C-alpha positions in Angstrom: -43.1 -70.8 3.2 -40.5 -69.6 5.6 -38.0 -67.2 4.1 -34.7 -66.8 5.9 -33.7 -63.2 6.8 -30.7 -61.6 8.3 -31.5 -61.1 12.0 -29.5 -57.9 12.3 -31.5 -56.3 9.5 -34.8 -57.2 11.2 -33.7 -55.9 14.5 -32.2 -52.7 13.1 -35.3 -51.9 11.1 -37.5 -52.6 14.1 -35.5 -50.5 16.6 -35.2 -47.6 14.1 -39.0 -47.4 13.7 -40.4 -48.3 17.2 -39.7 -44.8 18.6 -41.8 -43.1 15.9 -44.8 -45.5 16.4 -47.1 -43.5 18.6 -50.5 -45.0 18.0 -51.9 -48.6 18.4 -52.4 -48.8 14.6 -48.7 -47.9 14.0 -47.5 -50.3 16.6 -49.6 -53.1 15.1 -48.3 -52.5 11.6 -44.7 -52.5 12.8 -45.0 -55.7 14.8 -47.1 -57.5 12.1 -44.3 -56.8 9.5 -41.6 -57.8 12.0 -43.0 -61.1 13.0 -43.9 -61.9 9.4 -40.2 -61.4 8.5 -39.4 -63.9 11.2 -41.7 -66.5 9.7 -44.9 -66.1 11.8 -48.4 -65.4 10.7 -50.1 -63.9 13.7 -49.2 -62.3 16.9 -51.0 -61.2 20.1 -49.6 -58.6 22.5 -51.9 -59.3 25.5 -52.1 -57.2 28.7 -53.6 -59.7 31.0 -53.6 -57.8 34.2 -52.6 -54.2 35.2 -52.9 -53.2 38.9 -53.1 -49.5 38.2 -55.9 -49.7 35.7 -58.2 -52.4 37.1 -59.5 -52.6 40.5 -57.5 -55.0 42.6 -55.4 -55.9 39.6 -56.3 -59.5 39.7 -59.1 -59.6 37.1 -58.0 -61.0 33.8 -58.4 -58.6 30.8 -58.4 -59.0 27.1 -56.6 -55.9 26.0 -53.6 -55.2 23.8 -52.8 -55.5 20.1 -53.7 -58.5 18.1 -53.4 -59.6 14.5 -55.6 -62.7 15.1 -58.7 -63.1 12.8 -61.4 -60.7 13.9 -64.0 -63.5 14.2 -61.8 -65.4 16.7 -61.1 -62.2 18.7 -64.8 -61.4 18.9 -65.6 -64.9 20.0 -62.8 -64.9 22.6 -64.0 -61.6 24.1 -67.7 -62.4 24.0 -67.2 -65.8 25.8 -64.6 -64.5 28.2 -62.2 -67.2 27.1 -59.4 -65.3 28.9 -60.7 -66.8 32.2 -60.3 -70.4 30.7 -57.3 -69.9 28.5 -54.4 -72.4 29.4 -51.9 -70.2 27.7 -52.8 -67.4 30.0 -52.5 -69.9 33.0 -49.1 -70.8 31.9 -48.0 -67.2 31.5 -49.1 -66.4 35.0 -46.8 -69.1 36.4 -43.8 -68.7 34.1 -41.1 -66.1 33.4 -39.5 -67.8 30.4 -40.7 -68.3 26.9 -42.6 -71.5 26.1 -44.0 -73.4 23.2 -47.5 -74.5 23.7 -46.8 -78.1 22.7 -44.2 -78.3 25.4 -46.3 -77.2 28.3 -50.0 -77.7 27.5 -51.2 -81.3 27.7 -54.7 -81.5 26.3 -55.3 -84.7 28.4 -55.0 -82.7 31.6 -57.1 -79.7 30.7 -60.5 -79.0 32.0 -63.4 -79.2 29.5 -63.6 -75.4 29.1 -59.9 -75.2 28.6 -60.0 -77.9 25.9 -62.9 -76.0 24.2 -60.7 -72.8 24.1 -57.8 -74.7 22.5 -60.0 -76.6 20.1 -61.8 -73.4 18.8 -58.5 -71.5 18.7 -57.0 -74.3 16.5 -60.0 -74.1 14.2 -59.4 -70.4 13.7 -55.7 -71.1 12.8 -54.3 -70.2 16.3 -52.1 -73.2 17.1 -48.5 -74.2 17.7 -47.8 -70.9 19.5 -44.7 -69.5 21.0 -45.5 -67.3 24.1 -43.1 -64.9 25.7 -44.0 -63.5 29.2 -43.0 -59.9 29.3 -40.9 -58.1 32.0 -43.1 -56.2 34.3 -42.7 -52.5 34.5 -45.4 -51.5 36.9 -46.8 -54.9 38.3 -48.6 -55.7 35.1 -48.8 -59.2 33.6 -48.4 -59.2 29.8 -47.3 -61.6 27.1 -46.4 -61.8 23.4 -47.6 -64.8 21.4 -46.7 -65.5 17.9 -48.3 -68.1 15.6 -46.7 -69.8 12.6 -48.5 -70.4 9.4 -50.2 -73.8 9.1 -47.6 -76.5 8.6 -44.8 -74.1 9.5 -44.1 -75.3 13.0 -41.3 -77.8 12.0 -39.4 -75.0 10.2 -39.6 -72.9 13.3 -38.3 -75.2 15.9 -34.9 -74.3 17.3 -34.3 -71.3 15.1 -32.0 -68.7 16.5 -34.5 -66.0 15.4 -36.5 -67.0 18.5 -33.9 -65.4 20.6 -34.1 -62.2 18.5 -37.9 -62.4 18.9 -37.5 -62.3 22.8 -35.5 -59.1 22.6 -37.9 -57.5 20.2 -40.8 -58.5 22.5 -39.3 -56.8 25.5 -38.5 -53.6 23.4 -42.0 -53.6 22.1 -43.6 -53.9 25.6 -41.4 -51.1 27.0 -42.6 -48.7 24.3 -46.2 -50.0 23.7 -47.7 -50.4 27.3 -48.3 -46.7 27.9 -49.7 -46.0 24.4 -52.0 -49.0 24.6 -53.4 -48.2 28.0 -53.7 -44.5 27.2 -55.6 -45.2 24.1 -58.0 -47.4 26.0 -58.7 -44.6 28.5 -59.1 -42.0 25.8 -61.6 -44.2 24.0 -63.6 -44.4 27.3 -64.0 -40.7 27.6 -64.9 -40.4 24.0 -62.1 -38.2 22.6 -58.6 -38.7 21.4 -56.9 -35.2 21.3 -55.5 -33.6 24.5 -56.3 -36.3 26.8 -55.3 -34.2 29.8 -55.1 -30.5 29.3 -52.0 -28.6 30.2 -53.6 -27.3 33.4 -54.8 -30.7 34.3 -51.3 -32.1 34.1 -49.8 -29.3 36.1 -52.4 -29.8 38.8 -51.9 -33.5 38.9 -48.1 -33.0 39.0 -48.3 -30.8 42.0 -50.7 -33.2 43.7 -48.0 -35.9 43.1 -45.6 -33.7 45.0 -47.9 -33.7 48.1 -49.3 -30.2 47.6 -52.7 -29.3 49.0 -55.4 -27.6 46.9 -54.7 -24.3 48.5 -51.0 -24.6 47.8 -51.5 -25.5 44.2 -53.9 -22.6 43.8 -51.1 -20.2 45.1 -48.5 -21.8 42.8 -50.6 -21.7 39.7 -52.3 -18.5 40.4 -55.8 -19.8 40.2 -58.5 -20.3 42.7 -58.7 -23.3 45.0 -62.1 -24.2 43.5 -60.4 -24.4 40.1 -57.9 -26.8 41.4 -60.7 -29.0 42.7 -62.4 -28.8 39.3 -59.3 -29.9 37.4 -58.7 -32.8 39.7 -62.2 -34.0 39.4 -61.8 -33.9 35.6 -58.6 -35.9 35.9 -60.2 -38.5 38.1 -63.1 -38.9 35.6 -60.8 -39.3 32.7 -58.5 -41.8 34.4 -61.4 -43.7 36.0 -59.9 -43.1 39.4 -61.7 -43.2 42.7 -59.4 -40.7 44.5 -56.5 -38.4 43.9 -53.9 -41.0 44.8 -55.1 -43.4 42.2 -55.4 -40.6 39.7 -51.7 -39.7 40.3 -50.6 -43.3 40.0 -52.3 -43.8 36.7 -51.1 -40.6 35.3 -47.5 -41.5 36.1 -47.8 -45.0 34.8 -49.3 -43.8 31.5 -46.5 -41.2 31.1 -49.0 -38.3 31.3 -46.9 -36.6 34.1 -43.3 -37.1 35.1 -43.2 -38.0 38.8 -39.5 -37.6 39.1 -38.0 -34.6 37.2 -38.4 -31.2 38.7 -41.0 -28.7 37.2 -39.5 -26.0 35.1 -39.5 -22.8 37.1 -40.6 -20.8 34.1 -43.9 -22.5 33.9 -45.1 -21.9 37.5 -44.7 -19.3 40.2 -43.4 -20.2 43.6 -45.9 -20.5 46.4 -45.3 -17.9 49.1 -43.8 -19.3 52.3 -45.7 -19.1 55.5 -42.9 -17.0 57.0 -42.9 -14.6 54.1 -46.6 -14.1 54.4 -46.3 -13.3 58.1 -43.4 -10.8 57.4 -45.5 -9.2 54.7 -48.4 -8.8 57.0 -46.2 -7.3 59.7 -44.7 -4.8 57.2 -48.1 -3.7 56.1 -49.3 -3.2 59.7 -49.3 0.4 61.0 -46.4 1.3 63.4 
C-alpha cells in the first residue's frame, strides 16, 4: 500500500547521503530506499550506451544498477533483450519522462518486442515510469521505476513524480563515474588502487600533450618507464591508444583534465633554451 511521505524530507535525506555513497552497493541501497518511500517497488538505473567505453558508442549495453528480480535480469542479459526492448527504443527517441502505458502500444510492437514486455510483466516489471537522463559525456541512460502490483492507479498524477525526476538527475550525475569505474575494475580483476599514483601522473601529463621524453624529464623517471605506465593504463581502461585512454580516464574522474597540476608533486621539465645555455656554460673557453 502506498504511504504518503513529505517530499522535502525524502529529498533532504537523499541529497545528504548521495555524496557519501562511493560504491555500487551503497548507491543501490540508497536509491532502493528512496524509491520505496515514493511508493515504488523496483528501479533500474540503466546505462544503455556510452561512447567512451564501448567501441563506436552505438551498441546497446545492459549495465547499471538494478533492483529487479535476479531471475528476470539474468534472462534479460542472456537473451540480449536490450536489443528488442521497446522501453529502450522510446528512451533513445525522447528527452522527457514517460509512462509505458502512454507510449507503448502492444498492437504495434514486433513479436520480439511483445515477448520482452510479456515476460517482463510476468516477472512483475510492468506499468513503469521511465526518465531519460541528461547526458554528461554523450552517454544514453535512463532511470525506470516500477510500482507494486495494483499500485499504478495510486501513482498517477502524483507530485512526487516531479521530485523523482530531480532525484534521478542527481543520482546520474554522481553514479555514472562510480558504476563505470567499478565495471572496468572488475574486468582487470582487482578493486583497490585502480590506477596507481604514477599511472595517474603519467596519464595527466599525456592529456596535456606531453611526449614520453618530456614526461620522463618532468617526473624524473626513464622514458621506458613512461611507456610502461601508459601501456598499463591502456590495458586497465581497455583503450586502443593513448588518446582513448586519456578520454576514459577523464570521464571516469581518474584524472582532472582541467585543473593545474600541483607544483610540489612534480619537477619542471628543463626548457630547450636552458639546456642549450647549460651546455654552453659547461663548454671549455
